[in-house]
C-alpha positions, -999 to +999 in steps of 0.1 A: -031-583-096-002-582-072+005-619-078+008-612-115+034-586-109+052-610-085+052-637-111+065-613-138+093-601-115+104-637-108+109-644-145+143-635-158+130-627-193+104-602-180+130-585-157+154-583-186+128-568-209+118-543-182+155-534-176+161-529-213+130-508-216+141-487-186+175-482-201+162-473-235+137-449-219+165-432-200+186-429-231+156-414-250+151-388-222+188-381-221+189-377-259+160-352-258+177-331-231+211-334-247+197-323-281+183-291-267+215-283-249+235-291-281+213-267-300+219-240-273+256-246-274+256-244-312+237-211-311+261-197-286+291-207-307+275-193-338+268-160-321+303-158-307+317-165-342+296-138-358+305-113-330+342-121-335+339-116-373+321-083-367+347-071-343+375-079-368+357-061-396+352-030-373+389-031-364+399-032-401+376-003-408+390+017-379+426+010-392+416+021-427+400+053-414+431+060-393+453+058-424+430+081-443+429+106-415+467+105-413+471+111-451+446+140-450+463+155-420+496+154-438+481+171-469+464+197-447+496+205-429+513+209-463+486+232-475+489+253-443+526+256-447+521+266-483+495+292-473+518+306-446+547+308-471+524+326-496+512+350-469+548+357-459+558+363-496+528+387-500+538+406-468+574+409-481+562+421-515+539+447-498+568+459-476+589+462-508+563+483-524+558+504-493+595+510-489+597+524-525+572+551-517+586+581-499+572+594-466+563+627-483+543+611-510+511+630-517+483+622-541+473+651-563+436+660-563+430+654-600+442+618-596+416+612-568+389+626-590+399+604-620+398+573-597+364+582-584+349+587-619+359+552-630 
């Protein structure tokens, strides 16, 4: 058996065929290993792209919400200013009515009875 291997290794053709087979086998193994790493790399790139898209969408939504909040805040401040102005006008009107009534103003008893009977 050993002599058969020795004879095969002495022949250039057999050595060339074995060398080509070894190279092709190495390439096949490298291809299988590289294919799985290429798939992993593609998955990582895809996930990164999706995460980036998601972050951009979230950022746009936050900007939109900020604008809406600013508009609502401005409207709310305007309503508060209007309510304060209305309250001040009502206070001035009440003071005007109170100033027209004298300090010695007395309600007659028959007026109180008429108001109670209503």
